[in-house]
C-alpha positions in Angstrom: -4.0 25.1 -11.3 -3.8 27.7 -14.0 -7.0 28.5 -16.0 -7.6 25.6 -18.4 -9.4 25.4 -21.7 -12.5 23.2 -21.4 -11.8 19.9 -23.0 -14.7 17.7 -22.1 -18.4 17.5 -21.1 -17.9 14.2 -19.4 -19.6 13.1 -16.2 -17.4 12.1 -13.2 -18.0 8.8 -11.3 -16.3 8.1 -8.0 -15.3 4.6 -7.0 -16.4 3.4 -3.6 -14.5 2.6 -1.4 -11.4 4.6 -2.2 -8.6 6.3 -0.4 -7.4 5.8 3.2 -7.6 2.3 4.8 -7.5 1.5 8.5 -3.8 0.6 8.3 -2.9 3.9 6.8 -5.0 5.8 9.2 -3.4 4.0 12.1 0.2 4.7 10.9 -0.4 8.4 10.4 -2.0 8.7 13.9 1.0 6.9 15.4 3.4 9.5 14.0 1.1 12.4 15.0 0.7 11.1 18.6 4.4 10.5 19.0 5.1 14.0 17.9 2.5 15.3 20.3 3.8 13.3 23.3 7.5 13.5 22.7 8.0 16.5 20.5 10.0 16.9 17.4 12.0 15.4 15.9 10.5 11.9 15.6 12.3 9.6 13.2 10.4 7.4 10.8 12.1 4.5 9.0 11.1 4.8 5.3 8.0 6.8 4.3 5.3 5.9 6.9 2.9 5.4 4.0 3.6 5.9 0.3 2.1 9.2 -0.3 4.0 12.5 -0.9 1.2 14.8 0.5 1.0 12.8 3.7 4.8 12.5 4.1 5.3 16.3 3.5 2.6 17.2 6.0 4.2 15.0 8.7 7.7 16.4 7.8 6.4 19.9 8.4 5.2 18.8 11.9 8.6 17.5 12.8 8.9 13.9 11.4 12.3 13.0 9.9 12.1 10.2 7.4 15.3 8.0 7.2 16.4 4.8 5.7 19.3 3.8 7.9 19.0 3.7 11.7 22.7 4.8 12.2 21.8 8.4 11.4 19.4 8.6 14.4 20.9 9.9 17.7 21.0 7.5 20.5 18.0 7.7 22.8 15.7 9.1 20.1 12.3 7.8 19.1 11.8 5.9 15.8 8.7 4.6 14.2 8.6 1.7 11.8 6.5 2.4 8.7 3.2 0.7 7.8 5.1 -1.7 5.5 6.8 -3.5 8.3 10.5 -4.2 9.0 12.8 -7.2 9.2 13.9 -8.8 12.5 17.3 -7.4 11.9 16.0 -3.8 11.9 14.2 -4.3 15.2 17.3 -5.8 16.8 19.4 -2.9 15.5 17.0 -0.3 17.0 17.2 -2.1 20.3 21.0 -2.3 20.2 21.2 1.4 19.4 19.0 2.3 22.4 16.2 3.7 20.4 12.6 3.9 21.6 10.7 2.2 18.8 7.0 2.3 18.0 5.5 0.0 15.4 3.2 1.4 12.8 3.3 -1.9 10.8 -0.2 -2.6 9.4 -1.7 -5.4 11.4 -2.4 -7.2 8.1 1.3 -7.1 7.3 2.0 -8.3 10.8 -0.3 -11.2 10.1 1.9 -12.3 7.2 5.0 -12.0 9.4 3.4 -14.3 12.0 2.5 -16.8 9.2 6.1 -16.8 8.0 7.4 -17.4 11.6 5.0 -20.4 12.1 5.9 -21.9 8.7 9.6 -21.6 9.4 9.1 -23.3 12.8 7.5 -26.2 10.9 10.6 -26.3 8.7 8.8 -25.1 5.7 10.5 -23.2 2.9 8.5 -20.1 1.9 7.8 -18.5 -1.5 7.1 -14.8 -1.1 5.0 -13.4 -4.0 5.7 -9.7 -4.3 7.7 -6.9 -5.9 11.4 -6.9 -5.4 12.6 -3.8 -3.5 9.3 -2.9 -2.0 9.7 -2.2 1.7 6.9 -4.6 2.7 8.6 -7.4 0.8 12.0 -6.6 2.4 10.3 -6.7 5.8 8.6 -10.0 5.2 11.6 -11.6 3.7 13.5 -10.4 6.7 11.4 -12.5 9.1 13.8 -15.4 8.4 17.5 -15.5 7.7 17.1 -18.4 5.2 14.5 -20.6 3.6 12.7 -17.9 1.6 12.4 -17.2 -2.1 10.9 -14.2 -3.9 8.9 -14.6 -7.1 7.2 -11.8 -9.0 5.8 -13.5 -12.1 4.5 -16.9 -13.2 7.7 -17.3 -15.2 9.7 -16.8 -11.9 7.6 -19.6 -10.4 8.3 -22.0 -13.2 12.0 -21.4 -12.9 12.1 -21.7 -9.1 14.1 -24.6 -7.5 13.6 -25.5 -3.9 15.2 -28.0 -1.4 12.0 -30.0 -0.6 8.9 -29.7 -2.8 6.9 -31.4 0.0 7.7 -28.8 2.6 6.8 -25.6 0.7 4.4 -22.8 1.4 3.7 -19.3 0.0 2.7 -15.9 1.3 1.9 -12.7 -0.7 2.6 -9.0 -0.4 -0.7 -7.4 0.8 -1.0 -4.8 -1.9 -0.8 -7.0 -5.0 -3.2 -7.2 -7.9 -5.5 -10.0 -7.0 -5.6 -11.2 -10.6 -1.8 -11.1 -10.9 -1.3 -12.9 -7.6 -3.8 -15.6 -8.7 -1.7 -16.2 -11.9 1.5 -16.6 -9.9 -0.2 -18.9 -7.3 -1.6 -21.0 -10.2 1.9 -21.3 -11.6 3.3 -22.3 -8.2 0.7 -25.0 -7.7 1.4 -26.3 -11.2 5.2 -26.6 -10.4 4.8 -27.6 -6.8 1.4 -29.5 -6.3 2.1 -29.9 -2.6 2.6 -26.2 -1.9 0.6 -24.8 1.0 -1.0 -21.4 1.2 -1.9 -19.2 4.2 -5.1 -20.0 6.1 -6.7 -16.8 4.7 -5.8 -14.6 1.7 -2.8 -12.3 2.4 -4.0 -9.6 0.1 -5.7 -7.1 2.4 -9.4 -6.3 2.5 -8.8 -2.7 1.5 -6.7 -3.7 -1.6 -9.4 -6.2 -2.6 -12.3 -3.7 -2.1 -10.6 -0.9 -4.0 -9.7 -3.2 -6.9 -13.2 -4.6 -7.0 -14.7 -1.1 -7.0 -12.4 0.1 -9.9 -13.4 -3.0 -11.9 -17.1 -2.1 -11.5 -16.5 1.6 -12.2 -14.2 1.0 -15.2 -16.9 -1.0 -17.1 -18.9 2.1 -17.6 -16.1 4.6 -18.2 -13.8 5.6 -21.0 -11.2 7.2 -18.8 -10.0 6.3 -15.2 -7.9 8.6 -13.0 -6.2 7.0 -10.0 -5.0 9.4 -7.3 -1.7 8.0 -5.7 2.0 8.6 -5.5 4.3 6.8 -8.0 5.8 4.6 -5.3 2.4 3.4 -4.0 2.0 -0.3 -4.9 -1.7 -0.5 -4.3 -2.3 2.7 -6.3 -0.3 1.4 -9.3 -2.3 -1.8 -9.1 -5.6 0.2 -9.3 -4.4 1.8 -12.5 -3.5 -1.7 -13.9 -6.9 -3.1 -12.9 -8.6 -0.3 -14.9 -6.3 -0.8 -17.9 -7.0 -4.6 -17.8 -10.7 -3.7 -18.3 -9.6 -2.1 -21.6 -10.0 1.5 -20.3 -7.5 4.3 -20.7 -6.1 4.9 -17.2 -3.6 7.3 -15.5 -2.2 7.7 -12.0 -1.7 11.3 -10.7 0.0 12.4 -7.5 -2.3 15.4 -7.4 -4.5 17.5 -9.6 -1.5 19.4 -11.2 -0.5 16.1 -13.0 -3.8 16.0 -15.0 -3.4 16.6 -18.7 -6.3 18.1 -20.6 -5.7 15.9 -23.7 -6.6 12.9 -21.6 -10.2 14.1 -21.6 -10.7 14.8 -25.3 -14.0 13.2 -26.5 -14.4 11.4 -23.1 -18.0 10.8 -21.9 -17.5 9.4 -18.4 -14.4 9.8 -16.2 -13.9 7.4 -13.3 -11.9 8.5 -10.2 -10.5 6.5 -7.4 -7.6 6.7 -5.0 -5.1 4.3 -3.5 -5.2 3.3 0.2 -2.5 5.8 1.1 -4.0 8.8 -0.8 -6.1 11.3 1.3 -9.6 12.4 0.2 -8.5 16.1 -0.1 -6.4 15.1 -3.2 -9.5 13.4 -4.7 -11.5 16.6 -4.2 -8.8 18.7 -5.9 -8.8 16.3 -8.9 -12.6 16.7 -9.1 -12.3 20.5 -9.1 -9.6 20.4 -11.8 -11.7 18.0 -14.0 -14.7 20.4 -13.6 -12.4 23.3 -14.7 -11.8 21.2 -17.8 -15.5 21.0 -18.4 -16.6 17.9 -16.6 -20.2 17.9 -15.5 -22.1 15.9 -12.9 -20.4 14.1 -10.1 -21.8 10.9 -8.7 -20.6 8.2 -6.3 -21.1 4.5 -6.9 -22.4 2.3 -4.1 -19.8 0.0 -2.6 -18.6 -2.0 0.4 -18.8 -0.1 3.7 -15.5 -0.6 5.6 -15.8 -0.6 9.3 -12.3 -2.0 10.2 -10.4 -0.2 12.9 -7.0 -1.1 14.2 -5.9 -0.3 17.8 -2.9 1.9 18.4 0.2 0.3 20.1 -0.4 0.1 23.9 3.2 1.3 24.6 2.4 4.6 22.7 -1.1 5.2 24.1 0.2 4.6 27.7 3.3 6.7 27.2 3.4 10.1 29.1 4.0 13.4 27.4 7.5 14.8 27.8 
């Protein structure tokens, strides 16, 4: 960053937990191990996680990010992103003779399994999520029919289904807990018999990061969230802070900071989405200090000890 005129004497407070979750760690390691074992290029369907810094680093190592499988040469290796894929994509990969490794977050896989069980019981399913998000497309693609997508309480009120007594819902794992609760309430009002999953679909990391931002924002007059624009969970963190009545912005990296944001601010809270590496947080802190920010402290928070195993077919594969 260029030399900046000091614009604040605010203190910096770091949310805890923040940044990488177990599912993101696992997805990145899968791509790196595939590159190490099989050599470049390794094809990845969609961005393996929604962070530009991470994707650019993997691209430099030899990963090629694609949308359509038909651009991949026969016999190549493909990795499915952390967001999951439809059954049709899996079938297409097999039909094209591709070696596929699955980096789908296990908590997304849990939702896929729920959908399969519900459909076997002849339930129709309401998916609560954001249209066009790859996780939503993957989950909706677990069944060829019997699924509906809703984004808002208004969508829920307008929804018409075949049998109100055989209806269930699942949610995208990276939603705002508060927003999801409003949609679920609307669904239960419209369809009193609707059934939910046995346990909350919104993942532990999403919940923990949103809770941490809520706590942090109460004592701040500015919140900065580190995350790429297409990261759902990062966008939700910014919204959580704004819903606390605090001015909040999301930045892909430190270069996106604007000095005017810090004018007359006393305490700046910083957090990061589950797909944003800590190195970007450190760069944001340095940039804030260049703008005059003072002491840096870290709030206490939930200690995350979740670890997800790598796919056995990858760990047992031999190097080429």
